[in-house]
N, C-alpha and C positions, 0 to 999 in steps of 0.2 A: 651526492646526486639524489634529488627527490624521486621517490618511487611510490607506487600505489599498487596494492594487492587486493584481489577479491577474496575477502575473508569469509563471508557468508552470503547466501542468496535465499530470497523468499519470493513466493507467488501467493496472490490473494485471489483465488478463483472467484469468490463473491465479494463485490465491493462492500467495504465497512465491516465484514466479518474477519475473524482471525484467519491467518494464512498457514502456509506449509513451507518448511525449510527444504531446499532442493540443493543438489550438487551441480546441476547444469540446467540451462533453459535454452529453448530454441528462440532465435530472434525473427520476428515477423517482418514482412516488407515495410511496415510502418516504423520499425525500430523499437517496437515494444516486445514483450516477452509472451510466448505462446502460453495460453492458459491463465494469464493474469486478468482478473476483473472481467471475466467473460460472462458472469451472471450478476444480476442485480435484484435487490429487494425493493419492491415498490408498494405503495399504497394500492388499494383496489382500483383507483382511478388511473394508475399507471405512472404517477409521479414518484421519483426516487426517494427512498428512505436511507439515512446514514446515521452514524454514530451520534452526531449533533442532535438529531431528533430522538433517537433511542439508544442511550449509551449501553444498554444491555447487549447490543450487537457485538460489543468488544468481548463478551464472554463466550460466544458461539464460534465455532471453527469450521473451515471448509478445506477439504483435501481432494486431490485427484488420485484416485486408486484404480488402476487398470482403465484409464480414461472415463471412469465414472466419478461423478461428483458425490462425495460423502460429506454430510453435514453432522456435526456433533454438538451437543448442548454443553452447558457450563460444567457438567459432571463427566463429560467425555462420552456420553451415550450417543450412538448414532440415530439419526432421524430416518425417515422413509427416503427411498431413492427418488430423485425427480423423474417425471415422466412428461414428454411433450403432449400437452393437453389437446392440440389442434394443429392441423396443417397450415392454418392461416395465421400469419404474425399478428402480434398485438403491438400497438404503439406505446412507447414509454417515454417519459421526460427525464432526461438527465443534465442537470446544470444548464438548462435553457435549450437543449437540443432534443428534437423529436427522433427517436431511433426505433426501428422495428426489432422485435425479438419474439421468442416462443415461450408462452406460459408453461410452467413445469408441473402443473396439475394441483388438484385440491389437497392431496395427502400432504405433500411437503409445504404447501401454503398454510394448512391448518396447524401442522407442527411448528412452523416458524411463528405463527400467530400466538400460540400458546407459549412459546419460549420468550417472545418479546412483549406480550400483553397488548398487541395491536393487530388489527386486521391487515394482512399484507399478502403479497404474491411473490413468487420467485420467477424471474424471466431470464432465459438465456439470450444474450446478445450475440454470442459467438464471434464471427469475424467482424461484426459491426463495432465490437468493442475496441478494435485496433484500427478503425477507420473514421471515427467521429471527429468533429471539428475541435472539440475541447481536449483531445488526447494529450496527456503528458506521458510519453512512452515508458520511461524508466525513472525511478526515484532512487537516488544514492545518498548515503550518509557515511561519515568517516568515524572510526573509533577514536582517532586522535582528537577530533572535534568534539565527540561526545565526552571524552575524558576532561576537556577543558570546561565543558559545561557542568559536568558532575563535580569538578573541583570547586567551581563558583557556588554550586548548590550546597556543597559541604560546608563552605565558609559561612553560610547563612543557616546552618543547622538542618538543612533539607536533605531528604533521602535521595540516593542516586537513581537516575532514570535508566531503565533498560532500553536497549536499541529497538526492541520490538514495539515500543510506544510510538515510534516515529513511522511505523509501517514501511520500511524501506524495501525495495527489491534488491539492491546491492549494498553490502556493507564492506567499506574499504578499510584497509589497514595500510601500514607502511611507515616510512621514515619522514614523511612530509610534516610540515607545520600544521597547527590547528587552523582549520578553515582555508587551507591552501586549495581545496577542491572548488572554492568559489572563484578563484582567478584562473584556474586551468581551463583551456579550451578543449582539449581532447585527451583521453587516456588510451594509449595504443597497447593493446595486450597481444599484438601479433596477428593471430587469425581472427581477432574481433577487436572492437574498440567502442568507447563510449564518447560521444560528443556531448560536452556539458553545455547546456543551454542557458540556464539561469538558476539563481538560488530559489529554493522552495519556501514560499511564504507560508507559515504554519497557521492552520486552523486550531480549533480547541482539541483535536483528537489526542495529542501527546499528553494532555492533562487528564485523560480518562483512564482510570486504573484498570489493569488487566486482571486484577484480583477480584474486585467487587463492583466495577463499573461506576465507581463514584467519581464525580467531577472535582478536580483538585486545582489549586491555584498555580502550581508549578508543573512543568518548566516554562510554560509560555510567557509568563511575566518576565523571567530572567532572559529568555531568548530575545525578547524585544529590547531589553537594556544592552545585552551584548551586541545585537545587530547594529545599534547606534554607534558602536565603537569601531566598526569596520567599514572601510569605503567600498569593499567588494560585496557587501551584504545588501539585501532589501529589507524593508521594515518586517521585524519579527520573522526572520528567515533562518532556517537550519536545514542543511542538506541541499542537494541540487537536483533539478530535472535534467534528464539526459535522453539522447537518442542513441540506440545501439546500432552497430554496424557489424556485419559478418553473419555467420550462420549460427553459432552457439557461443553462450557465455558460460564459463565454468568456474567454480570455486578453485582457487589456487593460481589463476592467471595473474600475472604481474607486469608492470610496465618496465 
C-alpha cells in the first residue's frame, strides 16, 4: 500500500530568505501555513526583491522566536528587530499584485541593505500574505523523488542536492514510488490533509548554492530533462503545490 509521511516541515517567514524547521504549523483559512512568507523584502519603490535578483538572500535566514521576527546574516549574527514604521500601510508589488503592508523601519532596512548590497525595505504583509490572488498555499517535495534526482545527478558526476534548495514547506517520505506525489489528488493524514493541486514548475532558486550563493547549472537542467519523461509532470517541475485542510499539520503524520 502506498503511504506518505510528513518527514520535515519548514516555514519561510520572509520570502526568499532562509527559513526555519518546525514540528507543527497552523493551517490558515486559505490553506496556507501561519507564519509563512508574511514578510517581503522590496526595493525602495515597493517592488519585490527575490533570490533571482540578489542570490545572497539565500545566505540570510529568518526565524520566528516568541512571535518576533529574528533575521540573521550569513555568519548567524542577528540583525535589528523590525519595528512598524507607521500606522499607514504602504503598497508593495508582488508578482503583479498590489498588496498593502507595513514598513518595518529604517534599522532593519539598513541592515538588510548592508547584507545584500542594495537599497531595500522590509514590509510585513501579515494576513495579506495568505489572501492574495497568486497564493500557492503549501509546497511539498518527496525524499523518494529527491533520491531519484540525486541518483541521476551522481551518474553525471554532479553533487547531490539538499532538500532545502527547493524551499519546501512539507518534506514527504514513505513507500511510494518516485514522483507518485504528482499523480495523487489528496493526502489524508486524519486530522489534517493536503490537496495536491499541480506540479511545481521550478525557477532558478534550486541552482543557487546555500553555501556561497553562487549560481550553478544543476539541478534545474536535469529537472527539465526528467520532467519530459513523465506524463504527470509539467515542464521543469519538481514537487507539488498543495492546499492544506484541518487545523494543524505535524511532523510524523502519515496516510
